[in-house]
FIMIKOL-101209 format. One record per residue: x, y, z of N, C-alpha, C in turn; residue in one letter. Coordinates in steps of 0.02 Angstrom, whole numbers, padded with zeros to 5 digits, always signed. Example, Ala and Ser with C-alpha at 12.3 -4.5 7.8 and 13.67 -1.06 7.14 Angstrom:
! FIMIKOL-101209
+00660-00284+00390+00615-00225+00390+00660-00165+00390a
+00642-00112+00354+00684-00053+00357+00645+00002+00394s
END
This chain:
! FIMIKOL-101209
+03753-02081+02909+03685-02052+02900+03657-02077+02834m
+03595-02103+02833+03567-02130+02771+03555-02076+02720p
+03567-02092+02653+03561-02043+02600+03489-02036+02576r
+03447-02086+02585+03378-02084+02557+03337-02029+02588t
+03333-02021+02653+03293-01966+02681+03316-01898+02658p
+03384-01891+02647+03408-01826+02625+03383-01810+02555i
+03385-01859+02509+03361-01848+02441+03286-01834+02440l
+03248-01870+02482+03175-01859+02484+03158-01789+02509l
+03195-01766+02557+03183-01698+02584+03197-01646+02532s
+03252-01657+02495+03269-01609+02442+03215-01608+02388l
+03187-01667+02371+03134-01670+02319+03072-01634+02340g
+03051-01643+02404+02991-01609+02429+03001-01534+02430l
+03061-01514+02448+03075-01442+02450+03071-01412+02381a
+03098-01448+02332+03095-01422+02263+03024-01419+02238a
+02984-01470+02255+02914-01470+02232+02875-01413+02262a
+02887-01400+02327+02852-01344+02359+02874-01278+02329l
+02936-01274+02310+02961-01212+02281+02935-01199+02212a
+02928-01251+02172+02907-01242+02102+02832-01247+02093l
+02795-01280+02139+02723-01292+02129+02681-01229+02123g
+02683-01181+02166+02639-01122+02164+02656-01073+02109p
+02712-01080+02076+02734-01028+02028+02685-01018+01971a
+02659-01069+01933+02612-01057+01878+02548-01024+01901p
+02520-01046+01958+02457-01016+01982+02468-00943+02000a
+02525-00929+02030+02538-00860+02049+02544-00816+01987a
+02577-00843+01936+02584-00803+01874+02517-00793+01841r
+02472-00844+01841+02406-00837+01811+02365-00785+01847a
+02371-00785+01916+02333-00736+01954+02359-00666+01940q
+02425-00662+01930+02456-00597+01917+02436-00571+01848e
+02431-00615+01797+02414-00595+01728+02339-00584+01719d
+02295-00608+01761+02223-00602+01753+02194-00659+01712g
+02126-00663+01707+02095-00717+01669+02111-00712+01595p
+02111-00768+01561+02126-00766+01489+02068-00733+01451p
+02082-00702+01393+02029-00670+01354+01976-00721+01332p
+01914-00698+01333+01858-00741+01314+01841-00730+01240t
+01834-00783+01200+01815-00773+01130+01741-00753+01124p
+01728-00702+01085+01659-00679+01072+01651-00668+00997v
+01589-00678+00974+01573-00666+00904+01551-00594+00896t
+01577-00560+00845+01561-00489+00835+01542-00477+00762v
+01507-00421+00752+01495-00394+00685+01521-00323+00685i
+01535-00298+00627+01561-00229+00620+01503-00181+00607e
+01501-00126+00643+01449-00075+00633+01462-00040+00567a
+01415-00046+00521+01422-00016+00455+01362+00030+00443q
+01373+00096+00436+01317+00141+00423+01287+00129+00355p
+01222+00136+00351+01186+00125+00288+01125+00170+00285t
+01099+00180+00226+01037+00217+00217+00979+00168+00222d
+00926+00188+00255+00871+00142+00269+00805+00177+00254y
+00761+00141+00221+00694+00166+00206+00645+00140+00259t
+00617+00185+00297+00567+00167+00346+00501+00154+00309v
+00471+00097+00322+00410+00078+00287+00355+00061+00337t
+00295+00061+00311+00236+00038+00349+00203-00018+00310a
+00182-00069+00345+00148-00126+00313+00074-00120+00330r
+00034-00106+00278-00036-00088+00287-00081-00137+00251l
-00133-00163+00283-00179-00208+00250-00232-00170+00210p
-00258-00204+00159-00310-00173+00118-00340-00224+00071g
-00387-00202+00030-00419-00246-00019-00416-00213-00088r
-00412-00256-00138-00409-00233-00207-00477-00205-00227i
-00475-00149-00264-00535-00118-00291-00523-00103-00365k
-00575-00113-00405-00570-00094-00476-00562-00019-00481a
-00522+00004-00529-00512+00075-00537-00576+00110-00561s
-00617+00075-00600-00681+00102-00623-00732+00046-00623t
-00792+00060-00601-00847+00011-00600-00907+00041-00636v
-00935+00003-00683-00994+00026-00719-01049-00026-00713s
-01104-00007-00680-01162-00051-00676-01207-00037-00736e
-01221-00089-00775-01258-00081-00837-01333-00084-00823v
-01369-00031-00841-01441-00029-00833-01473-00005-00898r
-01533-00028-00913-01567-00004-00974-01592+00067-00966p
-01592+00104-01020-01619+00172-01020-01688+00175-01053q
-01709+00119-01081-01777+00113-01109-01806+00047-01086v
-01871+00042-01085-01905-00019-01065-01916-00065-01125a
-01920-00129-01110-01933-00177-01164-01911-00247-01145g
-01916-00292-01193-01898-00362-01183-01828-00374-01211i
-01786-00408-01172-01719-00425-01195-01725-00479-01249i
-01702-00463-01309-01704-00510-01364-01640-00550-01372r
-01583-00520-01351-01519-00554-01363-01466-00526-01316e
-01424-00572-01291-01364-00551-01254-01305-00557-01302r
-01265-00503-01306-01215-00498-01359-01143-00503-01333l
-01132-00531-01274-01064-00536-01247-01056-00603-01212f
-00992-00621-01203-00974-00680-01165-00956-00659-01094e
-00987-00691-01046-00975-00673-00976-00902-00685-00956e
-00875-00638-00918-00806-00645-00893-00752-00626-00943g
-00770-00595-00998-00721-00578-01049-00706-00503-01046t
-00652-00484-01080-00634-00414-01086-00674-00382-01143v
-00704-00326-01129-00743-00291-01180-00717-00220-01186i
-00735-00187-01241-00714-00119-01254-00773-00071-01246e
-00757-00009-01230-00809+00042-01224-00846+00049-01290a
-00913+00051-01287-00954+00057-01346-00976-00010-01375g
-00950-00065-01348-00968-00131-01375-01040-00148-01356q
-01081-00174-01403-01151-00193-01387-01152-00250-01337p
-01198-00244-01288-01205-00295-01236-01272-00331-01239l
-01326-00294-01247-01394-00322-01250-01432-00288-01307y
-01480-00325-01334-01526-00297-01384-01597-00302-01357q
-01629-00244-01348-01699-00240-01326-01744-00237-01388i
-01802-00268-01383-01850-00266-01439-01861-00193-01460e
-01853-00180-01526-01851-00110-01549-01909-00091-01594s
-01957-00136-01607-02010-00120-01655-02049-00057-01634d
-02068-00054-01572-02107+00004-01548-02068+00068-01556t
-02004+00066-01542-01963+00127-01546-01950+00146-01619y
-01944+00097-01663-01937+00113-01734-02000+00146-01760a
-02058+00123-01738-02121+00154-01759-02126+00225-01733a
-02102+00237-01672-02103+00304-01644-02059+00351-01684a
-02003+00326-01709-01959+00367-01751-01994+00384-01817v
-02028+00335-01847-02064+00349-01910-02118+00401-01899a
-02154+00396-01844-02207+00445-01830-02177+00514-01819a
-02121+00517-01786-02088+00582-01774-02062+00611-01839a
-02038+00569-01884-02016+00593-01949-02074+00623-01989q
-02132+00591-01985-02191+00618-02020-02212+00685-01989a
-02208+00689-01924-02227+00752-01891-02180+00808-01911a
-02116+00792-01920-02068+00843-01942-02085+00865-02013v
-02102+00818-02057-02120+00836-02126-02181+00881-02127a
-02230+00865-02086-02291+00906-02083-02275+00976-02057q
-02235+00979-02005-02218+01044-01976-02176+01085-02025a
-02134+01051-02064-02095+01087-02114-02139+01117-02168q
-02190+01079-02190-02236+01105-02241-02275+01165-02214a
-02298+01161-02153-02334+01217-02123-02289+01278-02117n
-02227+01266-02100-02180+01322-02093-02167+01355-02160y
-02158+01314-02213-02147+01342-02280-02207+01384-02302d
-02268+01359-02289-02328+01396-02308-02333+01462-02269l
-02315+01459-02205-02319+01521-02165-02269+01573-02189s
-02213+01551-02215-02164+01599-02242-02193+01635-02303i
-02224+01596-02348-02253+01627-02408-02310+01675-02389r
-02351+01655-02341-02406+01698-02319-02378+01763-02289e
-02326+01758-02252-02297+01819-02222-02267+01864-02275a
-02235+01835-02325-02206+01875-02379-02262+01910-02419e
-02316+01875-02432-02372+01904-02469-02404+01962-02430r
-02412+01952-02365-02440+02005-02323-02395+02066-02321a
-02330+02054-02323-02283+02110-02324-02289+02150-02388q
-02295+02116-02445-02301+02150-02510-02366+02191-02513e
-02421+02162-02489-02485+02198-02490-02482+02259-02445l
-02449+02253-02388-02444+02309-02342-02403+02366-02372f
-02349+02347-02407-02307+02398-02438-02342+02433-02497e
-02389+02398-02530-02426+02429-02586-02491+02463-02563s
-02499+02467-02498-02558+02499-02468-02623+02463-02485n
-02618+02399-02502-02679+02360-02515-02693+02310-02459t
-02648+02305-02412-02658+02260-02355-02650+02297-02289g
-02683+02271-02239-02681+02305-02174-02622+02281-02133s
-02606+02322-02084-02552+02304-02039-02572+02244-01995a
-02636+02239-01980-02659+02182-01939-02648+02116-01975q
-02661+02116-02039-02651+02054-02078-02577+02036-02080r
-02535+02087-02086-02463+02074-02087-02440+02045-02020l
-02465+02075-01966-02446+02049-01900-02468+01977-01890d
-02528+01961-01912-02553+01893-01905-02511+01844-01946s
-02491+01864-02005-02450+01820-02047-02382+01808-02017a
-02352+01860-01989-02286+01853-01958-02291+01807-01896v
-02344+01816-01856-02353+01774-01797-02364+01701-01816a
-02403+01690-01870-02414+01622-01893-02349+01590-01917a
-02307+01630-01948-02242+01603-01971-02199+01583-01912r
-02196+01626-01861-02155+01610-01802-02182+01549-01765d
-02248+01542-01762-02277+01484-01730-02261+01420-01769a
-02263+01425-01834-02246+01367-01876-02173+01347-01867a
-02130+01398-01860-02059+01384-01849-02049+01348-01782d
-02084+01371-01730-02079+01338-01665-02105+01267-01668a
-02160+01256-01703-02187+01189-01710-02138+01143-01746a
-02103+01170-01795-02053+01130-01832-01996+01110-01786l
-01972+01158-01745-01917+01142-01699-01938+01089-01648q
-02001+01094-01625-02026+01044-01578-02029+00975-01610l
-02052+00972-01672-02057+00908-01707-01988+00878-01717a
-01939+00920-01733-01871+00894-01742-01842+00868-01675k
-01857+00903-01621-01834+00879-01555-01865+00813-01537a
-01930+00806-01552-01964+00743-01538-01935+00687-01580q
-01917+00703-01642-01886+00652-01685-01818+00632-01656l
-01779+00681-01633-01714+00665-01604-01722+00621-01542q
-01772+00636-01500-01784+00596-01440-01804+00525-01458s
-01846+00518-01510-01867+00451-01532-01807+00412-01559a
-01763+00446-01595-01703+00412-01622-01656+00391-01565e
-01651+00433-01514-01609+00415-01456-01637+00353-01422i
-01703+00351-01412-01733+00293-01380-01723+00230-01422d
-01728+00238-01488-01717+00181-01532-01645+00157-01526l
-01598+00204-01524-01527+00185-01517-01514+00151-01450d
-01550+00172-01399-01540+00143-01333-01568+00072-01326r
-01605+00049-01375-01626-00021-01373-01566-00068-01381t
-01511-00042-01406-01447-00078-01405-01407-00052-01346t
-01400-00092-01294-01364-00071-01234-01290-00083-01245i
-01250-00029-01237-01178-00032-01251-01137-00022-01187r
-01075-00044-01189-01030-00037-01132-01008+00036-01125a
-01012+00062-01065-00990+00131-01053-00915+00136-01044a
-00882+00082-01021-00810+00082-01009-00781+00017-01036i
-00715+00016-01043-00680-00046-01059-00662-00081-00994s
-00663-00147-00996-00647-00186-00936-00670-00257-00943g
-00674-00291-00886-00696-00360-00883-00769-00360-00861v
-00811-00394-00900-00882-00395-00886-00899-00457-00844i
-00945-00449-00798-00964-00503-00754-01021-00544-00782g
-01055-00581-00737-01111-00622-00758-01171-00579-00774f
-01211-00603-00821-01274-00569-00837-01326-00588-00785s
-01362-00538-00760-01414-00548-00710-01483-00558-00740q
-01488-00553-00806-01552-00564-00841-01540-00612-00899v
-01593-00643-00920-01588-00689-00976-01630-00663-01034s
-01621-00693-01091-01660-00674-01150-01735-00684-01136t
-01774-00635-01155-01846-00637-01144-01869-00600-01082g
-01822-00577-01042-01840-00541-00980-01863-00470-00997a
-01912-00447-00960-01937-00379-00968-01898-00333-00922l
-01869-00280-00949-01830-00233-00910-01862-00165-00914v
-01847-00124-00863-01875-00056-00860-01820-00005-00863a
-01837+00054-00886-01788+00108-00890-01766+00128-00819a
-01700+00135-00810-01670+00157-00747-01689+00112-00688q
-01696+00047-00701-01714+00002-00646-01657-00002-00596q
-01673-00022-00534-01623-00021-00480-01573-00078-00487s
-01593-00135-00513-01548-00192-00519-01510-00188-00585n
-01444-00191-00584-01406-00189-00647-01413-00253-00686p
-01406-00248-00752-01407-00307-00794-01342-00346-00787l
-01287-00310-00780-01221-00340-00770-01175-00284-00746t
-01113-00301-00731-01065-00251-00706-00999-00258-00744t
-00970-00201-00762-00905-00199-00795-00855-00168-00746i
-00796-00200-00741-00744-00175-00696-00680-00165-00735r
-00652-00105-00729-00586-00091-00759-00532-00116-00711a
-00492-00164-00733-00444-00197-00689-00371-00179-00703l
-00359-00132-00747-00291-00111-00760-00289-00035-00769d
-00269+00001-00717-00242-00023-00653-00297-00039-00603p
-00276-00063-00544-00322-00073-00488-00299-00029-00430v
-00344-00018-00383-00329+00023-00325-00329-00020-00262h
-00288-00001-00214-00290-00030-00147-00299+00028-00098v
-00354+00028-00062-00366+00078-00011-00343+00051+00056d
-00296+00085+00088-00270+00065+00153-00280+00122+00202v
-00280+00104+00265-00287+00155+00318-00225+00156+00361t
-00206+00215+00382-00148+00223+00425-00163+00276+00477q
-00133+00269+00534-00141+00318+00587-00118+00387+00562s
-00161+00436+00570-00142+00503+00549-00082+00529+00588a
-00076+00509+00652-00019+00530+00692+00046+00502+00665n
+00045+00438+00646+00106+00407+00617+00125+00441+00552d
+00075+00453+00510+00088+00484+00445+00118+00553+00453l
+00090+00592+00499+00116+00660+00511+00186+00658+00539l
+00199+00610+00584+00265+00605+00615+00318+00591+00563r
+00304+00545+00518+00354+00529+00466+00361+00586+00417w
+00306+00618+00397+00310+00671+00348+00345+00733+00374q
+00346+00742+00440+00379+00800+00469+00453+00789+00483q
+00477+00728+00473+00548+00715+00483+00588+00745+00425t
+00653+00752+00436+00695+00786+00387+00699+00747+00322q
+00697+00682+00326+00707+00641+00267+00642+00606+00245h
+00585+00635+00261+00522+00604+00242+00514+00604+00166a
+00485+00551+00140+00473+00546+00068+00412+00588+00050t
+00409+00610-00012+00351+00647-00036+00302+00598-00067t
+00237+00611-00062+00188+00563-00089+00198+00549-00163p
+00223+00600-00201+00230+00590-00273+00285+00539-00290e
+00333+00529-00245+00390+00486-00260+00387+00419-00225n
+00332+00403-00193+00329+00340-00156+00314+00282-00203r
+00353+00230-00197+00342+00169-00234+00322+00116-00184q
+00263+00088-00193+00236+00040-00145+00246-00031-00171a
+00253-00077-00124+00259-00148-00139+00197-00184-00114t
+00170-00229-00154+00110-00266-00136+00128-00338-00120l
+00101-00363-00065+00112-00432-00044+00048-00471-00054i
+00051-00523-00094-00007-00564-00109-00026-00608-00049l
-00087-00636-00049-00107-00680+00007-00061-00740+00015p
-00025-00760-00038+00021-00816-00034+00087-00796+00000t
+00096-00732+00014+00159-00708+00043+00209-00685-00008g
+00194-00696-00072+00240-00675-00125+00232-00601-00139e
+00284-00571-00166+00282-00500-00185+00256-00494-00257h
+00209-00449-00266+00183-00436-00334+00237-00401-00374y
+00250-00422-00436+00308-00395-00473+00302-00321-00492p
+00242-00294-00497+00234-00224-00516+00234-00179-00454q
+00266-00122-00459+00266-00074-00404+00207-00026-00410r
+00183-00002-00353+00125+00042-00353+00144+00113-00334g
+00096+00158-00345+00106+00229-00330+00049+00254-00287e
+00067+00297-00240+00016+00329-00199-00019+00382-00240l
-00083+00371-00253-00121+00416-00296-00154+00473-00258r
-00181+00458-00201-00218+00510-00165-00224+00490-00092a
-00237+00540-00051-00253+00531+00020-00319+00565+00034a
-00362+00531+00069-00426+00561+00087-00413+00625+00127e
-00443+00681+00106-00427+00745+00139-00463+00755+00206p
-00469+00702+00244-00498+00708+00311-00476+00648+00352q
-00477+00657+00417-00461+00604+00464-00525+00579+00495v
-00533+00512+00497-00593+00483+00528-00592+00500+00603e
-00641+00538+00626-00638+00563+00695-00641+00508+00748p
-00675+00453+00733-00684+00400+00784-00622+00356+00791t
-00583+00349+00737-00526+00304+00738-00459+00340+00732t
-00459+00402+00709-00397+00438+00699-00357+00412+00640g
-00391+00379+00593-00357+00349+00535-00370+00391+00473m
-00324+00387+00426-00331+00420+00361-00326+00367+00307i
-00365+00375+00254-00367+00326+00200-00320+00348+00143t
-00278+00302+00122-00232+00313+00066-00251+00268+00008l
-00247+00294-00053-00263+00254-00112-00199+00244-00153r
-00183+00180-00164-00123+00161-00200-00144+00123-00263i
-00113+00141-00319-00131+00112-00384-00076+00065-00407s
-00096+00006-00432-00049-00044-00457-00067-00064-00528f
-00018-00067-00574-00032-00095-00640-00054-00167-00634p
-00100-00187-00678-00127-00255-00674-00141-00282-00744n
-00089-00284-00787-00101-00303-00857-00125-00375-00865p
-00105-00420-00820-00125-00490-00825-00190-00505-00786q
-00219-00454-00756-00281-00462-00717-00272-00514-00661h
-00211-00515-00632-00198-00560-00576-00232-00535-00513l
-00236-00470-00505-00266-00440-00446-00340-00429-00459l
-00383-00460-00418-00455-00456-00428-00487-00417-00370l
-00540-00381-00384-00574-00343-00332-00595-00387-00274p
-00584-00362-00213-00601-00398-00153-00544-00438-00124g
-00489-00447-00161-00433-00486-00137-00398-00449-00079l
-00386-00486-00024-00353-00456+00034-00278-00458+00023y
-00245-00401+00029-00173-00396+00018-00143-00351+00072v
-00077-00347+00071-00041-00300+00114+00004-00257+00070e
+00012-00195+00089+00052-00148+00051+00108-00122+00095v
+00169-00125+00069+00226-00095+00103+00237-00026+00074i
+00226+00025+00114+00228+00094+00090+00286+00131+00124l
+00333+00159+00084+00387+00198+00114+00360+00258+00153p
+00391+00271+00211+00370+00326+00253+00423+00380+00259q
+00487+00360+00263+00540+00409+00272+00606+00377+00251a
+00655+00419+00237+00722+00397+00220+00770+00417+00276e
+00802+00368+00307+00849+00382+00361+00920+00370+00336e
+00965+00417+00351+01034+00413+00329+01079+00390+00386k
+01129+00350+00369+01182+00329+00416+01154+00297+00480d
+01114+00246+00470+01089+00207+00526+01125+00140+00526v
+01115+00101+00580+01149+00037+00587+01098-00018+00598y
+01108-00074+00564+01067-00134+00575+01103-00178+00626l
+01071-00189+00683+01101-00227+00737+01055-00286+00753v
+01081-00347+00755+01038-00404+00773+01003-00393+00840p
+00941-00412+00844+00904-00403+00906+00936-00443+00963q
+00971-00498+00946+01004-00538+00997+01062-00501+01029s
+01087-00448+00996+01144-00411+01022+01123-00350+01063a
+01059-00336+01067+01035-00277+01103+00999-00300+01166v
+01017-00270+01222+00985-00285+01286+00960-00220+01317m
+00916-00227+01365+00888-00168+01398+00898-00173+01473r
+00911-00116+01504+00919-00115+01576+00851-00111+01609d
+00851-00103+01675+00788-00104+01712+00743-00044+01694t
+00772+00008+01666+00733+00066+01645+00712+00062+01572q
+00729+00008+01539+00709-00001+01469+00755+00030+01419g
+00812+00057+01440+00859+00088+01393+00898+00035+01356t
+00900+00038+01289+00936-00014+01251+01012-00003+01255p
+01049-00059+01259+01122-00058+01261+01148-00112+01214h
+01211-00103+01196+01248-00155+01160+01318-00157+01188a
+01348-00216+01185+01418-00224+01206+01461-00221+01143w
+01516-00184+01148+01563-00179+01093+01633-00195+01119v
+01677-00214+01074+01746-00228+01091+01787-00165+01080v
+01817-00141+01134+01856-00079+01132+01922-00091+01168e
+01977-00087+01130+02044-00101+01159+02046-00172+01189n
+02016-00219+01153+02016-00290+01172+01978-00303+01237d
+01936-00257+01257+01894-00268+01316+01822-00249+01299t
+01776-00271+01342+01705-00259+01331+01686-00190+01356v
+01653-00151+01312+01627-00085+01331+01552-00084+01316a
+01516-00042+01353+01443-00037+01347+01426+00027+01310v
+01381+00021+01260+01357+00079+01223+01281+00085+01231r
+01259+00145+01246+01187+00159+01249+01162+00176+01178t
+01107+00145+01158+01082+00151+01089+01017+00191+01086l
+01004+00218+01027+00938+00245+01010+00910+00203+00953e
+00854+00170+00966+00824+00124+00918+00765+00158+00884v
+00765+00156+00817+00710+00187+00779+00652+00138+00770l
+00667+00078+00747+00615+00030+00732+00648-00038+00722t
+00610-00088+00704+00637-00154+00690+00633-00169+00616s
+00677-00214+00595+00679-00236+00525+00694-00311+00526d
+00641-00351+00521+00651-00423+00527+00678-00441+00595g
+00737-00472+00598+00768-00492+00662+00819-00441+00685s
+00819-00382+00655+00868-00330+00672+00833-00269+00702n
+00871-00230+00741+00849-00163+00762+00883-00113+00717w
+00847-00059+00701+00875-00003+00663+00897+00049+00715v
+00963+00058+00721+00993+00101+00772+01014+00167+00740v
+00994+00222+00770+01010+00288+00743+01066+00323+00781t
+01081+00303+00841+01133+00336+00880+01162+00287+00931a
+01225+00300+00951+01258+00258+01001+01315+00217+00974g
+01321+00213+00908+01374+00174+00876+01415+00219+00830l
+01476+00196+00816+01520+00230+00769+01540+00180+00715e
+01553+00204+00654+01574+00158+00601+01635+00117+00623p
+01631+00053+00611+01686+00008+00628+01682-00022+00697g
+01635+00000+00739+01627-00031+00805+01615-00106+00798d
+01647-00144+00842+01638-00217+00843+01585-00234+00895q
+01526-00252+00870+01469-00265+00914+01467-00340+00931i
+01464-00355+00995+01463-00424+01017+01393-00453+01006i
+01390-00510+00971+01326-00542+00957+01318-00608+00994t
+01372-00639+01018+01366-00700+01058+01429-00707+01101s
+01422-00747+01154+01475-00755+01202+01465-00713+01265g
+01405-00686+01274+01390-00643+01332+01400-00679+01399f
+01381-00744+01401+01379-00778+01465+01448-00789+01495q
+01500-00779+01456+01568-00793+01480+01609-00730+01493k
+01577-00672+01485+01615-00610+01493+01571-00556+01522t
+01596-00496+01526+01559-00439+01553+01596-00375+01539g
+01565-00318+01554+01597-00253+01541+01666-00249+01574p
+01716-00228+01534+01784-00221+01559+01826-00284+01553g
+01796-00341+01537+01833-00404+01533+01869-00408+01466a
+01928-00441+01465+01964-00449+01401+01931-00502+01358p
+01932-00490+01293+01901-00536+01246+01944-00540+01183v
+01933-00594+01147+01958-00601+01079+01899-00607+01032t
+01905-00579+00972+01847-00575+00928+01848-00630+00876v
+01787-00653+00860+01775-00700+00805+01726-00666+00758i
+01745-00652+00695+01699-00617+00650+01635-00657+00639p
+01579-00622+00642+01514-00654+00630+01484-00631+00564g
+01424-00654+00551+01389-00636+00489+01356-00568+00496q
+01369-00524+00447+01341-00457+00448+01265-00460+00437q
+01226-00419+00472+01154-00418+00461+01137-00384+00395p
+01082-00405+00366+01058-00375+00303+00985-00356+00313t
+00962-00304+00277+00891-00284+00283+00846-00341+00261p
+00790-00348+00296+00740-00397+00276+00712-00377+00209a
+00708-00425+00161+00685-00410+00094+00614-00385+00094a
+00606-00320+00081+00539-00291+00079+00504-00289+00144g
+00541-00301+00199+00507-00305+00264+00491-00235+00289a
+00435-00230+00323+00416-00168+00355+00425-00175+00429a
+00430-00119+00465+00438-00124+00538+00377-00155+00570p
+00387-00214+00600+00330-00248+00631+00318-00222+00701d
+00367-00188+00730+00358-00163+00798+00398-00100+00806a
+00367-00048+00833+00403+00013+00848+00443+00003+00911a
+00490+00049+00926+00530+00040+00986+00489+00034+01049p
+00432+00069+01053+00391+00065+01112+00362-00005+01123d
+00355-00042+01067+00326-00109+01073+00379-00161+01085a
+00443-00142+01086+00497-00189+01096+00503-00205+01170s
+00545-00255+01190+00551-00273+01260+00574-00214+01301p
+00545-00205+01359+00564-00148+01400+00596-00169+01465d
+00614-00230+01471+00652-00253+01529+00708-00297+01506t
+00758-00304+01548+00815-00346+01529+00794-00418+01520a
+00748-00442+01562+00726-00512+01556+00692-00523+01490a
+00650-00475+01469+00614-00483+01405+00662-00480+01347e
+00718-00444+01354+00767-00443+01300+00793-00512+01287a
+00805-00551+01341+00828-00619+01331+00776-00661+01297g
+00711-00651+01313+00658-00690+01281+00654-00674+01207a
+00660-00610+01190+00657-00591+01120+00715-00620+01080d
+00771-00629+01113+00828-00656+01078+00814-00725+01052a
+00769-00761+01084+00752-00828+01060+00722-00826+00990g
+00685-00773+00974+00656-00767+00908+00708-00754+00855d
+00764-00726+00876+00816-00709+00828+00873-00759+00830a
+00861-00820+00854+00914-00869+00862+00948-00887+00797a
+00913-00879+00741+00943-00895+00677+01002-00849+00661d
+01003-00789+00690+01057-00742+00675+01123-00765+00704a
+01122-00805+00758+01183-00829+00790+01167-00894+00826s
+01209-00945+00821+01193-01010+00852+01180-01005+00926p
+01216-00960+00962+01207-00956+01035+01167-00894+01054d
+01129-00866+01007+01100-00799+01018+01052-00799+01077a
+01007-00848+01082+00956-00845+01134+00987-00849+01203a
+01032-00897+01214+01062-00904+01280+01107-00845+01295a
+01146-00823+01245+01192-00768+01257+01155-00704+01273d
+01102-00689+01236+01067-00627+01248+01033-00627+01316a
+01009-00686+01338+00978-00690+01403+01028-00674+01458g
+01088-00702+01453+01139-00687+01503+01161-00615+01498d
+01164-00588+01436+01185-00519+01428+01135-00471+01458a
+01072-00488+01454+01021-00445+01483+01029-00441+01558a
+01045-00498+01590+01055-00498+01662+01116-00455+01680d
+01167-00459+01637+01228-00422+01652+01218-00347+01643a
+01175-00328+01595+01165-00258+01580+01117-00225+01627a
+01074-00264+01661+01021-00234+01702+01047-00187+01755a
+01100-00201+01790+01122-00155+01843+01147-00089+01817p
+01158-00082+01752+01188-00021+01727+01138+00034+01715q
+01073+00022+01725+01025+00076+01717+01036+00128+01770g
+01028+00191+01751+01037+00245+01799+00988+00299+01786n
END
């Protein structure tokens, strides 16, 4: 009997016996764990803020107008410079007013002489009456003449004071300290007392105010929360038109004590120091204003949060080396992160990428990712109601947060599809 067929048969039998063994063991052990990138849930304190637009306003504005009429003889200031209260600004021709003062002084002297004479006449009438050589009628007339002379003297003095005030007003002075603008009149111009057009305008620029408007409903909601900030302790941040943060912090000075009925908005006034006069009236800025203080919240990348068909936010976490689903409560957004108030525990490993290769209950191995940080000075750009409300939209939003994880956009899109059936 030939030996070759026997050996070949034995080889085929051995191959058939050994071939299925690795596949059977793999099927018995289950699929290998999928690597996923995770971050650790770390509770933190978070300041809820509102980003509100507004314009710079001078803290005090003084429109300079003449209080007497006349011709402008001299301008006494440099336009655009800082001036002090009481500093002379314009000189009005004063000859007529000086003459009026001289005439009033003469009238006072005349009234004084008449008053002195009336006093002597009254004293003489009193002596004659007491010696029974003068009548009571004469005494009464002398006393009345004295009182009339006294009144005339007081009137003359008042007229002198008025004339001196008008003379002093021919020099127009600054009512406040601040930066003075352009002069609207030139030397030789005729001006009138209390005219409607100002000669120039002075603006106090340190500090400056920013008036912003906010929904009264939002303001009330934040103020009624347990950790709402008080207006006295709010420190505001100002964002310049260039996008840079102004180095000085502002304070909430006042709130208009009424709500605009047509818009439902309330006006807030915030004051900022401005020693360098960098902030000018009319400049469009944005103000980040603290609204409330939240304790023990979690910053979760938006790419790691998905929503089911009912709009409920979820996140996948690693629990006992497998994928588990957590339902979240989202307060607001912070840059590319969601601020989560419930649904997580300290130390939870939140999956941020690798969604497309795994699913709930599947085994995974973890790769540590970069922890999220609060956006520097960022305010919530979107409330939870404005966030994606479908699983498909969650994947689209993840594209905006792709910087947080290299595979974030694709992973979040697949995760949204996987999470959609879990709505109930």
